[in-house]
C-alpha positions as CSV (number, residue, x, y, z in Angstrom):
1,M,33.4,33.4,39.2
2,A,34.5,34.8,35.9
3,L,36.2,31.6,35.0
4,L,32.9,29.7,35.7
5,E,31.0,32.1,33.6
6,D,33.5,31.8,30.7
7,V,33.2,28.0,30.8
8,F,29.4,28.0,30.7
9,S,29.0,30.9,28.2
10,G,30.0,28.9,25.2
11,W,28.6,25.4,25.6
12,G,27.0,25.3,29.0
13,P,23.4,25.6,28.0
14,T,23.8,22.9,25.4
15,V,25.3,20.5,28.0
16,L,22.4,21.3,30.4
17,I,19.9,20.6,27.7
18,G,21.6,17.3,26.9
19,V,21.6,16.3,30.5
20,G,18.0,17.2,30.9
21,V,17.0,15.2,27.8
22,A,19.1,12.2,29.1
23,L,17.2,12.4,32.5
24,V,13.7,12.8,30.9
25,A,14.1,10.3,28.0
26,P,13.6,7.1,30.0
27,A,10.2,8.4,31.1
28,L,9.2,9.7,27.6
29,I,10.2,6.8,25.5
30,P,7.7,4.3,26.9
31,A,5.0,7.0,26.8
32,A,5.8,7.7,23.1
33,G,5.8,4.0,22.4
34,A,2.4,3.7,23.9
35,V,1.1,6.4,21.5
36,V,3.1,5.3,18.4
37,R,2.3,1.6,18.6
38,P,-1.6,2.0,18.3
39,V,-1.1,4.5,15.5
40,A,1.2,2.2,13.7
41,K,-1.2,-0.7,14.1
42,E,-4.1,1.4,12.6
43,L,-1.9,2.4,9.7
44,I,-1.1,-1.2,9.0
45,K,-4.7,-2.2,9.3
46,G,-5.6,0.6,6.8
47,G,-3.0,-0.7,4.4
48,L,-4.3,-4.2,4.7
49,L,-7.8,-2.9,3.9
50,V,-6.6,-1.1,0.8
51,V,-4.7,-4.2,-0.3
52,D,-7.7,-6.5,0.2
53,S,-10.0,-4.0,-1.7
54,V,-7.6,-3.8,-4.6
55,R,-7.3,-7.6,-4.8
56,E,-11.0,-7.9,-4.8
57,L,-11.4,-5.3,-7.5
58,L,-8.7,-6.9,-9.6
59,A,-10.4,-10.4,-9.2
60,E,-13.7,-9.0,-10.3
61,G,-12.1,-7.3,-13.3
62,Q,-10.3,-10.5,-14.2
63,E,-13.5,-12.4,-14.0
64,Q,-15.3,-9.9,-16.3
65,L,-12.4,-10.1,-18.8
66,S,-12.5,-13.8,-18.7
67,D,-16.3,-13.8,-19.4
68,L,-15.9,-11.3,-22.2
69,T,-13.1,-13.4,-23.8
70,A,-15.3,-16.6,-23.5
71,E,-18.2,-14.8,-25.2
72,A,-15.9,-13.4,-28.0
73,R,-14.5,-16.9,-28.6
74,A,-18.0,-18.4,-28.7
75,E,-19.1,-15.8,-31.2
76,Y,-16.0,-16.3,-33.3
77,A,-16.6,-20.1,-33.3
78,A,-20.2,-19.5,-34.3
79,D,-19.1,-17.2,-37.1
80,A,-16.5,-19.6,-38.3
81,T,-19.1,-22.4,-38.4
82,T,-21.4,-20.1,-40.4
83,R,-18.6,-19.1,-42.8
84,T,-17.7,-22.8,-43.3
85,A,-21.4,-23.7,-44.0
86,R,-21.7,-20.9,-46.5
87,G,-18.5,-21.9,-48.2
88,R,-19.8,-25.5,-48.6
89,R,-23.1,-24.3,-50.1
90,S,-21.2,-22.0,-52.6
91,A,-19.0,-24.9,-53.6
92,E,-22.0,-27.2,-54.2
93,K,-23.6,-24.8,-56.6
């Protein structure tokens, strides 16, 4: 009996825990997969929502910047036309 106690006193509980985990793991893995999969899908859906929102925001910002650039070019062209017309009048005098 003392020999058996000496054998299990050092690593016995660890082996028993390992054997228990090996026996229970096949039952727990599918259950954990059933919980983890929906959570992972929701996280992915949330990420897609964020990506779509950012894309939409960037598209709106790009459109506003494009409009602003077009307005600035139109004003610049109008100012250039005015400067050219003034220059012609000055040269005629």
